[in-house]
N, C-alpha and C positions, 0 to 999 in steps of 0.2 A: 576629348573625354579624359578626365583626370583618373589616375589609377589604372590606365590601360597597360596591359602586358600580354606577351605572347604565351600561350600555355600549350605545351605539347606532351604526348604521353605515349606509351607503348605497352601493348598487351600481348603477351606470349609472342614477342619478336615482331609484332605488327605495329608499326607506327601510326598514330592518329594525328589529324591535322591541327594546327595552331587555331585557338579560338581567341580572336583579337578583341575581346571585351572583358572587363573585370568580372570575376565569378559573382553569381547572384542566383536568384530563383527564375525557373524558366518553364514555360508551359510548352510541351512539345506536342504538335499535332501528329498523331499516331494512326496510320492506316491499316496497320497489320502487316504491312510489307517489310522487306530487308531494309530499305533506305531509311525510313522514319525510325525504325527499331535501332539502327546503327547510330542515328542521330542522338536519340535518347541516351544510349549507352555511352557514346562519346563525351556527351556533356556531364553525364553523371561522374565519369572517371576523371574529367577535367575540373571537378570541384564544384559544380553547379548543384543546386537543389532543384531536382527535376520532377516535374508533375506531368504525367501522361493524359493525354486527352483525345478522344475519337468523337468527331461530330456525327451524330446520327442524323443523316441528311435525306436517306431515302430508304425504302423498303421494297421487298420483292413480292409482296403479296398481291400485286396487280396482275392483270391477265398477262400471261406469257412470261412472267419474270421469275416464277418460283424455281425454275430449273437452274438458275444461276446463282443459287444461295451461296456457293462457294467462290463466285468470281467477283472481281471489282474491289473497290476500296472502301466500301460502306456496307457490307454485308454481314450477316450473322457470324460467318466463319472469320471475316476479317476482324471484327471485334473481339472474338475469342482469341485470335492470334495476337492482337495487341494486348489484351489482358494477360496472356500467358508471358509476353515479354516484360510487361510491367512487374509481374511477379518475380521474374528471374532477376530483374534489376532492383527489386525492393523499393519501388516508387509508387506513390499514389496514383490512381488511375480513376477517370471520370468519362462518362459517355452522355453528354448533354444533347437535348433535341434540337436539331436545327432544321427540321423538316419544313417549317413555315416559311423561313427566309430562302431556303433552297428551292422552294416551289417556283420562285421567280426565274431561277435558271431554267428550270424544265420548260416553263411557259415561254421563255424567250427563245429556247431551242426549237419548239414547235412553230412559233410565230415566224422565225427566221425562214424555216424550210417552207412554211406555207406562202412566204413572199418571195420564193425563189432564190433564197441565199443559203450559203453553207456555213452554219455557225460553228464556233469553237466553245463548247460549254465549259471547258476547264478553265479558260481565260475569265469567262464570266463569273464562274464560281470564286476564282482567286479575287475577282474585282469587287464582288457584292456579298460574299458570305465567308470565305475561309479566313483571310487575314483580319478583317475587322472583327469577325466572330472570335478568333483566337485571342486578339488583343483585348477585346471586351471580357473574356473569361479570365485572362491573365490580370486585368484590373480587378475583377471580382475576388480573385484569389491572392492579391497582393503581390504578384510576380513581376519581376523586372523586365523579362524577355519573353519572347515567343519563338519557337524553332520549328522548321520543317525539314523533310528529307529532300528538298529540291537541289539540283545540281546547278548551283550559280553562286557567286561571290558578292559580298557586300563589304564595302570598305569606306572609311571616312576620308574624303580627299580634302587635304588641308589647303590646297590651292583653290579650290572651288568653295571651300567652307560648307560642304554638304556631304550627305552620304551618296554613294554611287553604286549602282548594280552593274556587275560585270559578269561576262560569260564564265562558264565552268572551265577548269582546265582540260576537262575530257570533252572534245567536241561531240562524241558520239552520244553522250549523255546530257549535254548542255540543255537547260530548261529556262534559260533567261528570256526566251521569247514569250513563254506563257506567263512570265512574272512582270511584264512591261508596265502593267497598270499599278505597280507599287509605287507609293509616294513617300515623301520624306518622313511623315510620321510612322509609316509602316517599317521603312529601312532603319530608322533609329532604334527599333525594338526588336528587329528580326535577325535570327542566327541561322546560317546555312552551312554548316561544317562540311558538308559533302562536296561543296564546290571545289575543294583542293584535291579531291580524290577521283580516281577512275572506278568504274563499276567492279572490276575484279578486286581492286583494293577494299571496296566496301564490303564485299562478301568475304574476304579474308578476316576483316574485322569482326564481321558477324560471327564467323566461327571461332575466332579467338575469344569473343565475349561469351561464347556459349549460348548464343540466342537460338530459340527453336525455329526461327524463320530463315536461317541462314542460307538454306538451299530452296526457299520458296521462289517459284518464278515470277517475273514482273507482270503485272496486269496491263494488257495492251487495249482494253475496251473503254468505252465511255461508262463511267461507274454506274449510271441508272439504266443502261440500255443492255438487255440480256443478250449475250452472244454476239454483240456487235451489231445487231439487226435493227438499224434505226427505222427502217420503213415499217417494220412490224410494230415497233414502239409507237411510232406516230399514229398508226392505225388503231391499235388495241388499248393504248394507255392515253395518249393525247387526244384521241378522237378525230384525228385528221384523216379525212377521206377525200382524196383528190378527184377533181371533175376531168373526165377524159377531154383531150384536145389534140391539136395537130402538132406533128413534127414537121418543121419546115427548113428550108435553106435560107441564106440571106436574101435571095431573090423573091422568096415568098412561096416558092412551089412547095406543095404538100407532098412529103415523102412517107409518112407514116402516122400512126396515133400513138399518143401516151395515155397513161392512166392517172395523171395527176403531176403538177410540176414539181411537187415536193419530193418526188421519188428520183430526181435527177440532180447531178452536179456538174459544173463546168469541168471539162477535161474527160468525162466519162466516155467510155468507148463500147463496153459490153452492155447487153440488155436493152439495146435500142429497137430491136426487132425490125430493122430495115435492110433489104437487100441491096448491095451496092458494089460496084467493081472496086472502089477505093474505100479505105478505112474511114469511118465517119466518127467524129467526137462531138459532144455537146459544146457548143460554143457560147451560148447565151440562154438564159431562162427569162421569159416574159410573162409573169403572172398577170399583168394587166390585160393581156390578149389570150391568156392561157396557151402559150405556145412555147415549144422547146425547139432552139434553133441549133442545126447541126452542120458540119462541114468538115473540110480536110484539116489535118493536124497544123499545117502552116497557117491556117486562118485563126488559130487559137492564141496567137501571140499579141501582148499589149505592151505598150511602152508608157502610157499615161493612165492615171487612175486617181480617184478621189476618196479621201478617208474622213469619217466623222467618228464621233464617241473617242476623241482624243484624250490620251492620258501621258503625262510626262513625269519621269522619276525625279527631276530636279528643276533648276532655274534654266530659263532660255533667254539669251540676250540678243535674238535677232529674229525677224519674221520669215527669213528665207535662209535655209542652210543646207549643205551637203551631208549626206549620210550614206551608209550602206544599208540597204533595205532588204529585210528578209520577209519573204511572203508565205512561208510554211515553217512549222516548228523547227524541223531539222533540214530545212532546205538551204540552198546557197544564198549568198548575199549579193545584191546587184547595186552597184554606185548610182545614186540618184539626187536630183534636187527636190527638196521639200520646201514648199511655199505655204506658210500658214495663211488661211482665209477665214478670219473669225474663229468659229468653233470647228472648222473643217481645214483640211490640207489638200492641196494639189501636188501630186508627186510625178515627176518626169524622170523615168529610169533612163540611164545612159545605154542600156541594152535592153531589147524586148524580153519579156518574161512569158513563159507558157502557161496557159490554163489558170490565169488569175481569175478568182471567183469572188463576187460580192459576198459579204459575210465573213470572209476570211480576214486575218490580220495582217497589216503591214507594220512591222517594228523597225525602228530606226537605231542604227548604231554608229558610234564614233569609235572606231577600233574594236576593243572588247567591251566598251561601255555602252549600256543601253540608254538611249535618249528618251525614248518612248514609243508611242505608236497609236494606231486607231483601226477602225473597222472599215473595210473597203465597202463603199456604198455604189459606186457607179463607175462604168468603164466606157470609153468610146466605142462607137461601132467599128467593126473591122474594116 
């Protein structure tokens, strides 16, 4: 990219990171939290023409949702916080309606649980709504870039002749896992300045910029699930009522009864309602027979798995490759062999992993570079 230069600044003694793109106009996705607010402030002070935007993707008027009007990233209070930050920064601010495209994320969330899988709706939102939506609005407004408060780094690799997505410098906050579906047309337009910061540094910057959300706590829940109670959401909002069935062991012996396979996840220990001398864990969910399989902890390890819904951040030059595989957003990485099989991948981990659940994501890394990933669809029997 021509005209490329490093920009670095300081606010009240607090240094903010280099922005390795030439200044231009940028649409910042603002959630009302400290991370996206600091992103907007950093870019404004680095000389970019910043436009704030909050996607209206969900509302709390459905049953059981109204008590969480102040939680999450898409609530009335979150929009108010983002608007206040935009006022402090003196930037234009918009709240476009994205409820219709976001409904596909919610429908997928319910369908995955009904099928006995454990989904990650944040990844689906990133893949199908957030980034394409931001870029579309940036195009409408004539903006050069989009930006978010994610902790990850994007660089242009001249050896590969493409953009690469890398882990954040702060392993505690690294969000590269949930961004693995980004492709070259996203990475070419996306700025993520917080990838070079730790969370304490971000909060220091928020205070230095005088942002009203500097001390606002992080949101830990799924944005559209009040209080983190996904079972209540599936029942009251998605209309998913489970059919009771058997809890069994791998030998087929009936140990108890469940109230619907959607209410269980692989690795779950509490709430099984089974008396046993040994601790029992959910090992497998079988919606086709309406059974939940339980067993001892050591039975929950798996070494091979299959992924579909594959997505890669850049070019691949071989059908089989070695990678470090991460199975949870902030979990450890395990070396493994990834063998592409059409639109799917077979993964052989070098060491067994515990409580791998269909519906979760397997993300492939080469050092700190994100290769891509996919949705776990099938595991072998223990």
